[in-house]
C-alpha positions in Angstrom: -12.3 -44.9 20.0 -15.5 -43.4 21.6 -18.4 -42.8 19.1 -18.4 -39.2 20.6 -14.9 -38.6 19.5 -14.9 -36.0 16.5 -12.0 -37.7 14.7 -13.9 -41.0 14.8 -17.2 -39.5 13.7 -15.3 -37.8 10.8 -13.6 -41.1 9.8 -16.8 -43.1 9.9 -18.7 -40.4 7.8 -15.9 -40.2 5.3 -15.6 -44.1 4.9 -19.2 -44.4 4.4 -19.3 -41.5 1.8 -16.3 -43.0 0.0 -17.5 -46.7 -0.1 -21.4 -46.6 -0.1 -23.7 -45.3 -2.6 -27.0 -43.5 -2.8 -27.8 -41.1 0.2 -24.7 -42.2 1.9 -22.7 -39.8 -0.4 -24.3 -36.9 1.6 -23.8 -38.1 5.2 -21.7 -35.8 7.6 -20.2 -36.0 10.9 -23.1 -34.1 12.3 -26.0 -36.2 10.9 -24.9 -39.8 11.1 -25.7 -41.9 14.1 -22.7 -43.7 15.3 -22.7 -46.5 18.1 -19.9 -48.5 19.4 -20.5 -52.1 19.4 -18.7 -54.3 22.1 -17.6 -57.8 21.5 -14.7 -57.4 18.9 -11.7 -59.2 20.0 -9.2 -57.1 18.3 -11.3 -55.0 16.0 -13.3 -51.9 16.6 -17.0 -52.3 15.7 -19.4 -49.5 15.1 -23.0 -49.3 13.9 -23.4 -46.5 11.5 -27.0 -45.3 10.6 -28.4 -42.8 8.2 -29.9 -39.7 9.6 -33.4 -40.0 10.9 -35.9 -39.4 8.0 -33.4 -40.0 5.2 -35.0 -42.2 2.6 -32.8 -44.7 0.7 -33.1 -44.1 -3.1 -31.5 -47.1 -4.6 -31.9 -49.8 -2.1 -29.0 -48.8 -0.1 -28.9 -50.0 3.5 -30.1 -47.7 6.3 -27.4 -48.9 8.6 -24.0 -50.7 8.3 -21.4 -52.3 10.5 -18.1 -50.5 10.2 -15.0 -52.7 11.2 -11.8 -51.1 12.0 -8.9 -53.7 12.2 -7.1 -53.4 15.6 -3.2 -53.9 15.9 -1.9 -56.5 13.8 1.1 -58.4 15.1 2.7 -61.7 14.7 4.7 -63.3 11.9 1.6 -64.4 10.0 -0.6 -61.5 10.8 -0.9 -60.0 7.2 -1.5 -63.5 5.7 -4.3 -63.9 8.2 -6.0 -60.6 7.4 -5.8 -61.3 3.7 -7.2 -64.8 4.2 -10.0 -63.5 6.4 -10.8 -60.8 3.6 -11.0 -63.6 1.0 -13.2 -65.8 2.9 -15.4 -62.9 4.1 -16.0 -61.8 0.4 -16.8 -65.4 -0.6 -19.2 -66.0 2.3 -20.8 -62.8 1.4 -21.1 -63.6 -2.5 -22.6 -67.1 -1.7 -25.1 -65.5 0.9 -23.5 -67.5 3.7 -22.5 -64.5 5.8 -23.2 -60.8 6.0 -23.2 -58.7 2.9 -19.9 -56.9 2.2 -20.4 -53.2 1.3 -16.8 -52.3 1.1 -13.1 -53.0 1.9 -10.8 -50.3 2.7 -7.3 -50.0 4.1 -7.7 -50.7 7.7 -11.1 -52.3 7.6 -14.4 -53.1 6.0 -18.1 -52.1 5.8 -20.4 -54.9 6.4 -24.2 -55.6 6.5 -25.4 -54.8 10.0 -27.4 -57.7 11.5 -29.1 -56.7 14.8 -28.2 -59.8 16.9 -26.5 -60.8 20.0 -23.8 -63.4 20.6 -24.9 -66.9 21.8 -24.5 -67.6 25.4 -22.3 -70.6 26.4 -25.5 -72.5 27.7 -27.1 -71.9 24.4 -24.3 -73.5 22.5 -25.0 -76.8 24.3 -28.6 -76.8 22.9 -28.8 -79.7 20.5 -31.0 -77.8 18.1 -28.7 -74.8 17.9 -25.5 -77.0 17.8 -27.1 -78.9 14.8 -27.8 -75.7 12.9 -24.4 -74.3 13.5 -22.8 -77.6 12.5 -24.8 -77.6 9.2 -23.7 -74.0 8.3 -20.1 -74.9 9.1 -20.4 -78.0 6.9 -21.4 -75.7 4.1 -18.7 -73.3 4.8 -15.9 -76.0 5.0 -17.2 -77.5 1.8 -16.5 -74.4 -0.1 -13.6 -74.3 -2.7 -11.6 -71.3 -1.7 -8.3 -70.1 -3.0 -6.3 -70.3 0.3 -3.8 -72.7 1.9 -5.4 -76.1 2.5 -2.9 -76.8 5.5 -4.5 -75.4 8.5 -1.7 -74.9 10.8 -3.4 -72.2 12.8 -6.2 -74.6 13.8 -3.8 -77.3 15.0 -1.4 -74.9 16.7 -4.5 -73.3 18.6 -5.9 -76.7 19.5 -2.5 -77.7 20.9 -2.3 -74.5 22.9 -5.9 -75.0 24.2 -5.1 -78.6 25.2 -2.0 -77.5 27.1 -4.1 -74.8 29.0 -6.8 -77.3 29.7 -4.3 -79.8 31.0 -2.7 -77.3 33.3 -6.1 -76.2 34.6 -7.3 -79.9 35.1 -4.1 -80.9 37.0 -4.7 -78.1 39.5 -8.2 -79.4 40.6 -7.9 -77.7 44.0 -8.1 -74.3 42.3 -11.4 -75.2 40.7 -14.7 -74.0 42.2 -16.6 -77.1 43.7 -19.7 -76.0 41.7 -17.8 -77.0 38.5 -16.2 -80.3 39.6 -18.9 -82.4 37.9 -18.1 -80.7 34.4 -14.3 -81.0 35.3 -14.6 -84.7 35.9 -16.5 -85.1 32.6 -13.7 -83.4 30.6 -11.0 -85.4 32.6 -12.6 -88.5 31.4 -11.9 -87.7 27.8 -8.6 -88.2 26.2 -8.4 -84.8 24.5 -4.9 -85.5 23.0 -6.2 -88.7 21.4 -9.4 -86.8 20.1 -7.2 -84.1 18.5 -4.9 -86.8 16.7 -8.1 -88.6 15.5 -9.6 -85.4 14.2 -6.5 -84.4 12.4 
C-alpha cells in the first residue's frame, strides 16, 4: 500500500499510538512522516517518523520500521511466522539484531536502522564475508526454543541445487560474459558439498 493511502496512514498512526510510548501516543494521520521502503520479499515495510520538531520525552525512538506481514500461505506458514517472531525477539534481547518495539496481529514494530542492502559483489569481499560469518556463528550458537531439525534449510538447498543444475546444463542460454563463473561453479560437486554440510 502506498504511503499516501489514507487507510495506510491511519493504520500506521494507530499502531504506533497503541504499541509505542511517550510522544508516540499523540501522533496522528496528519502529522507522521510515512515512507514506503522497498526490499521486502513478502512484507510491506514502512519508515514511520515523529512529526518535525517533536522532542522525545522518555528516550523513545524518533523513527521506527513498521513491518506488515504479506500473504502467508503454505502448509507450514504459521509455524514459520511464529518461529521468526521468537528468533527476532531473542536477537533483539541479546542485542544481535534491531530492537523490537512491538508485535501486533499482522506485523511488528522494529528499530529503524538507516542502511542499504549489500551488493552481490560486496558479499564476495573477504572482510565483509568474515564479519557476516562471525555474526552468523553467534546467532547459530544461541539456545532457542524452536525445532532443531532444519527441514526448511535442506529443502531450500535441494531446490536451489536443482535450479542451478538446470541452468548449468543449458550453457548455450548463458551470457558469454558469465562463462568463467559458470565453469568455476560447474567444477564444484554441489550435491556432495550439501551432503557433507548436512
